[in-house]
TIGUVEX-425764 format. One record per residue (C-alpha): residue in one letter; y, z, x; residue number from 1. Coordinates in steps of 0.02 Angstrom, whole numbers, plus 50000, padded with zeros to 5 digits. Last residue first. Layout:
BEGIN
<site res="A" north="Y" up="Z" east="X" n="NUM"/>
...
***
This chain:
BEGIN
<site res="X" north="54574" up="55292" east="53765" n="37"/>
<site res="X" north="54711" up="55219" east="53841" n="36"/>
<site res="X" north="54769" up="55371" east="53925" n="35"/>
<site res="X" north="54607" up="55362" east="54040" n="34"/>
<site res="X" north="54568" up="55519" east="54102" n="33"/>
<site res="X" north="54565" up="55502" east="54323" n="32"/>
<site res="X" north="54402" up="55534" east="54405" n="31"/>
<site res="X" north="54307" up="55394" east="54339" n="30"/>
<site res="X" north="54443" up="55254" east="54340" n="29"/>
<site res="X" north="54486" up="55323" east="54521" n="28"/>
<site res="X" north="54319" up="55312" east="54568" n="27"/>
<site res="X" north="54288" up="55128" east="54486" n="26"/>
<site res="X" north="54451" up="55065" east="54591" n="25"/>
<site res="X" north="54389" up="55137" east="54747" n="24"/>
<site res="X" north="54205" up="55061" east="54708" n="23"/>
<site res="X" north="54298" up="54898" east="54680" n="22"/>
<site res="X" north="54405" up="54913" east="54850" n="21"/>
<site res="X" north="54264" up="54970" east="54946" n="20"/>
<site res="X" north="54144" up="54815" east="54877" n="19"/>
<site res="X" north="54278" up="54699" east="54911" n="18"/>
<site res="X" north="54309" up="54745" east="55094" n="17"/>
<site res="X" north="54124" up="54762" east="55115" n="16"/>
<site res="X" north="54119" up="54574" east="55055" n="15"/>
<site res="X" north="54264" up="54523" east="55165" n="14"/>
<site res="X" north="54185" up="54586" east="55320" n="13"/>
<site res="X" north="54012" up="54527" east="55282" n="12"/>
<site res="X" north="54077" up="54342" east="55242" n="11"/>
<site res="X" north="54172" up="54366" east="55422" n="10"/>
<site res="X" north="54015" up="54424" east="55498" n="9"/>
<site res="X" north="53900" up="54287" east="55423" n="8"/>
<site res="X" north="54031" up="54163" east="55489" n="7"/>
<site res="X" north="54029" up="54227" east="55655" n="6"/>
<site res="X" north="53837" up="54221" east="55657" n="5"/>
<site res="X" north="53839" up="54033" east="55583" n="4"/>
<site res="X" north="53975" up="53989" east="55734" n="3"/>
<site res="X" north="53852" up="54075" east="55857" n="2"/>
<site res="X" north="53693" up="53972" east="55800" n="1"/>
***
């Protein structure tokens, strides 16, 4: 039981990290005008 909980916590942590990175990238794309357009 505890092992599963720890695995879930570590998965949640990496998901949060990924989501934060993805949203940061989206924000910078939206905020910065894209010179390629």
